[in-house]
N, C-alpha and C positions, 0 to 999 in steps of 0.2 A: 030659685036659687039652688045651686048644686050642693050636695052633701059635702061638707069639709071634714078632714080628719080631726079627731079630737085630741087635745093635749091637756090632760087634767092640770088645773091650776094655772094654765096659760090662756091669756085673753087674745082674741083676734082683734087686730086693729085694721079697720076697713077704710080705704081711701087715703089719698095723699095728704089731705088736710089733717086727718086724725094721726097719721103717721108723723107728720111734721110736728104736731103738737106734742106728741110722745117724745120725739127726739129733742125737743126744746128749740125748735126753729119757729120763726114767726110766719113763714110763707110756705104754702103748699107748693108753690112753683119751685122754690129752692129745693125742697125735698125731691120732687120729681126730676129736677135737673141733676141732683146728686145721684139718683138711682140710674138715670140714663147714661151717666158718665162713670158708673161703677164706683162712685165715691160713698155710696150707701148701699145697703143690701138689696138684691133683687127681691120682688115679692115672693112670699112663701106660697102664694096661690092667687087665683083670680076668681071672683064671683062672676058667673055667667060669661066667662072668657074675656071680661073687660076690666071691671073694677078690681084694682090690686088690693091685697091684704097681707099683712105680716103678723106673726106671732109677736106679742109684746116682748117676749125674751129675745127675739131677733133684733129688735130696735134697741132694747136696753143693752145688749152685749155690744152692738155697734157703737152705742154712745159712750160706753165705758172705755172702748179701745181707741176712740177718736182723739187725734192730737188737737191741742188748743189752737185757738185763733192766733195767726202770726208765727206759728212754728215753722222753722226752716227745715222742712222735710227734704229739700233738695240737696242738702249738704250731708256728706258722710262725716263720721267721727274725725277723720284726718283733716277735713276741710274747716272744722270749727275754729274760730279765732282763738288764739291762746289767751288765757286769762292772765293778767299781770300778777306777779307774785310780790309779796311784801319784802322790804329790806330785811336781810338776815345778817 
């Protein structure tokens, strides 16, 4: 295994299954699909040039900034439906 840079207090998460679990996903296939489509962060490195790894903080920061399921990210603020106002 190649020597990896150290980041004190940060854990290396190795492989798609472990990264998916850290991200709260149930499928390693979903995680690898997100990564290949740039929906999730690219690996911070690779062991032996193959197996991807991420810093735990990379996944945690991605998870914090992720929009929720069903979010209409395709709409701008101007495209949002107007909320009805009460009678005044």
